[in-house]
DRENMI-77042 format. One record per residue (C-alpha): residue in one letter; x, y, z negated. Coordinates in pm, whole numbers. Each point is the difference from the previous one (the first is absolute). Example, Ala and Ser with C-alpha at 12.3 -4.5 7.8 and 13.67 -1.06 7.14 Angstrom:
 aa      x      y      z
  a   1230   -450   -780
  s    137    344     66
//
This chain:
 aa      x      y      z
  m  -1079   -342  -2222
  l    117    356    -50
  s   -240    239   -166
  y   -109    328    154
  s    215    175   -260
  h    302   -171    152
  e   -100    131    343
  v    -24    350   -147
  f    342    -44   -160
  f    147   -110    335
  e   -119    316    176
  v    123    232   -277
  a    335   -183    -19
  t     47      0    376
  h    -74    370     47
  l    104    116   -348
  s   -308    215      0
  f   -332    -32   -183
  s   -169    238    245
  k    116   -190    312
  a   -115   -326   -155
  a   -341    158    -68
  d    -25    114    364
  i     97   -343    135
  l   -242   -190   -227
  y   -282    256     23
  i    -34     33   -375
  s     60    289   -240
  q    330     77   -170
  p   -152    -56   -346
  a   -103   -348    121
  i    357    -64    117
  t    133    104   -341
  k   -253   -225   -176
  h    114   -306    200
  i    368     71    -71
  q    -71     47   -370
  s   -188   -331     -2
  l    307   -180    138
  e    233    175   -244
  k   -226   -105   -287
  h    -14   -358    130
  y    378    -34     39
  k     74    225   -298
  i    252    204    201
  s     30    328    188
  l      0    -39    378
  f     77    358    105
  e    204    293   -121
  r   -154    341     59
  k    222    308     11
  g   -185    309    112
  n   -154    -78    339
  t    226   -297     70
  v    -78   -365    -69
  s    252   -286    -17
  l    -17   -367    -92
  t    135   -121   -331
  s    218   -313      1
  e   -308   -199   -101
  g   -196    165    278
  k    260   -110    255
  i    -28   -360   -123
  l   -379     10     28
  l     22    146    351
  e    220   -290    116
  y   -257   -252   -123
  v   -298    194    134
  v    161     15    347
  k     50   -378     -3
  g   -348    -55   -143
  r   -170    212    267
  e    170   -195    277
  l    -88   -337   -156
  q   -358    110    -58
  r    -32    116    361
  q    133   -331    134
  l   -215   -206   -239
  e   -318    176    109
  f     91    -53    365
  d     98   -368    -30
  m   -310    -91   -200
  s   -233    177    243
  i    124   -173    317
  q    -45   -360   -111
  k   -316    -41    210
  d     49    261    272
  l    283    244     77
  q   -250    266    105
  l   -136      0   -357
  a    339    122   -122
  k    -10    244   -289
  g    271    231   -120
  s    151    340     60
  f    246    136    252
  t    177    336    -11
  l    190    105    310
  g    240    294      5
  t     83    160    333
  s    149    310    153
  t   -225    260    161
  t      9   -121    360
  i    -87   -355    -98
  s   -274    112   -241
  l   -174    222    251
  y     45   -175    333
  v     88   -368    -54
  i   -155   -141   -317
  p   -370    107     16
  p   -105   -263    261
  v    208   -266   -178
  f   -160     84   -337
  s   -342    -24    164
  a     76   -341    152
  f    147   -126   -328
  h   -304    118   -196
  q   -238   -171    242
  q    193   -326    -27
  y     59     15   -379
  p   -280    220   -139
  n     68    -91   -364
  i    358    129     -6
  d     19    357   -128
  l    211    218    229
  k    194    314    -87
  l    224    210    224
  v    271    228   -142
  n    132    262    243
  r    336    165    -74
  n    316     74    193
  s    243   -288     55
  e    231     93   -285
  n   -279     -1   -260
  i   -165   -316    135
  l    319   -195    -67
  k      1    129   -358
  a   -365   -101    -43
  l     81   -353    117
  l    291    -37   -241
  d   -217    141   -282
  h   -269   -265     72
  e   -258    266     84
  i    -67   -171    332
  d      7   -362    118
  l    134     55    353
  a    150    293    186
  i     39    103    363
  t    259    265     80
  e    236    115    268
  g    344   -157     12
  r    192   -207   -249
  n    252     72   -272
  t    255   -199   -193
  i   -201    -63   -317
  t     40   -372    -71
  s   -311    -23   -219
  v   -222     51    306
  k    -67   -236    291
  y    -83    144    344
  q   -208   -148    280
  f    -42    172    339
  f   -350    130     78
  l     -4    228    306
  t    184    274    188
  d   -107    363     27
  e    117    296    211
  v     51    357   -123
  i    -29    266    271
  p     65    375     36
  v   -325    194     51
  c   -129    355      6
  s   -330    179     39
  a   -136     38    353
  k     21    378    -52
  s    373     -7    -80
  s    248    140    253
  l    197   -322    -42
  v   -255   -173    224
  k    151    181    300
  k    333   -173    -54
  k     29   -327    193
  n    291   -115   -213
  i    154    121   -324
  s    363    -96    -53
  p    107   -116   -346
  e    225    306    -19
  e   -300    229     63
  l   -164   -135   -315
  k    233    226   -195
  t   -183    306    138
  i   -360   -125    -27
  p   -213     45   -315
  v    -81   -344   -139
  a   -247   -114   -268
  l    102   -313   -194
  r   -133   -252   -251
  e    114     12   -362
  r    305   -170   -148
  g    -70   -367    -74
  s   -221    -33    309
  g     70   -297    229
  t    -76    220    301
  l    268    249   -107
  l    250   -283    -51
  a    -69   -135    350
  v     48    347    151
  t    322     50   -198
  e    148   -329    122
  a    -97     73    362
  l    156    347    -13
  q    325   -146   -132
  k     30   -206    320
  c    -12    332    187
  k    264    142   -236
  l   -253    227   -166
  s   -128     28   -356
  i   -315    136   -161
  a    211    293   -119
  d     60     96    365
  l   -372     57     57
  q   -202    315    -71
  h   -226   -179   -251
  k   -160    272   -207
  i   -326   -193    -35
  v    -18   -324   -204
  l   -334   -173    -54
  g    -91   -297   -217
  g   -205   -251    197
  t    -61    -94    362
  e   -342    164     21
  a    129    324   -152
  l    279     19    258
  k   -233    -88    287
  n   -258    262    -97
  f    274    261    -37
  l    133    -75    349
  l   -349     29    148
  d    -10    363   -114
  d    365     93     42
  t    244     17    292
  c    304   -181   -137
  l    117   -355     59
  g    -59   -292   -231
  f     71   -373    -18
  l   -297   -227    -66
  p    -83   -371     32
  l   -159    -74    337
  r   -285   -183   -174
  s    -89    315   -194
  v    -37    228    304
  a   -141   -237    264
  r   -341    171     -3
  q    144    354     13
  l    228    -94    291
  k   -292   -149    187
  n   -225    304    -41
  g    283    243     76
  e     25    174   -338
  l    360   -118    -41
  v    263    -61    265
  r    281   -254    -12
  l    337    160     69
  t    293   -166    175
  i    344      6   -163
  p    236   -213    213
  g    222   -220   -213
  l   -217     32   -312
  t   -214   -307    -60
  i   -147    -65   -343
  h   -121   -348    -86
  r    -49   -140   -346
  s    -98   -337   -136
  f   -251    -62   -276
  y     53   -281   -249
  f   -202   -179   -261
  m    181     25   -333
  q    -41   -241   -290
  r    177    -27   -332
  r    240   -294    -12
  g   -182   -285   -167
  s   -344    100    129
  e     49   -129    356
  t   -241   -288    -61
  d   -281    225   -125
  r   -304   -146    175
  i   -196    324     40
  n    306    180    137
  q     51   -280    252
  l   -364      8    109
  f     26    374     63
  i    333    -22    184
  k   -135   -276    223
  l   -317    192     86
  a    180    331     60
  t    264   -160    222
  s   -264   -191    194
  h   -209    315     48
  y    279    193    168
  n    141   -295    193
  k   -340    -34    165
  k     20    364    104
  l    335    -63    163
//
């Protein structure tokens, strides 16, 4: 079994930061340093090189990280397999899911609740970042499973379809845009637009949809860029410009009249969400339990 010092080393090595590791583990930086020094004394090597404010792994540190990554996965599976011998609902273990903003805020909470009720002894953790950074977290073994928009060509990742989402153009009920019955794609060039940040799955979906209308993001008057779905939504509630948001994220505001859905003929924005697993981890039992429950939850809704 890996020691707690190895867990501390994993966090420092993954983030290359003693302070971030301290925040994640809820312990002090001096405690982090003490654990690392204990490992260095045990192995009689240096694990990190410190130059100013930067930290990097030594060659020995990289070797240890490879083994710790494998050890953590084996330990997680061992704990799970031993705990389910009498009853699957007694399963023990840990599960870290990484998702993009829309999924984190509007899709996963009821699934996490159902999973916790069914498997109360499995520790759950949700990491919320934009799609680009979630993929990195998966490849860095920070998370066990990811859900993001779209697919890419990385061969070290396996994709499995989850569900489809719609992104729609909206504005505040007080905006003059509400008076327009239809907005042509060409008119978008003259309308102030607020957008999500680079790396966002929502922005990628909008970009791809605009291309079908022979438009690009550069053609739009996008002087406002906000990081996060909620930030963009709250901005639009107080402003008069147009924005593109997932339908799931604005359902309540559309219903109570705070936001209005705009019509842009020829511009439809749909995106698919996928489960992502590292190649070789497809048989992970906890991952499969979660995928099955999440898929079942939303199939029932359909």
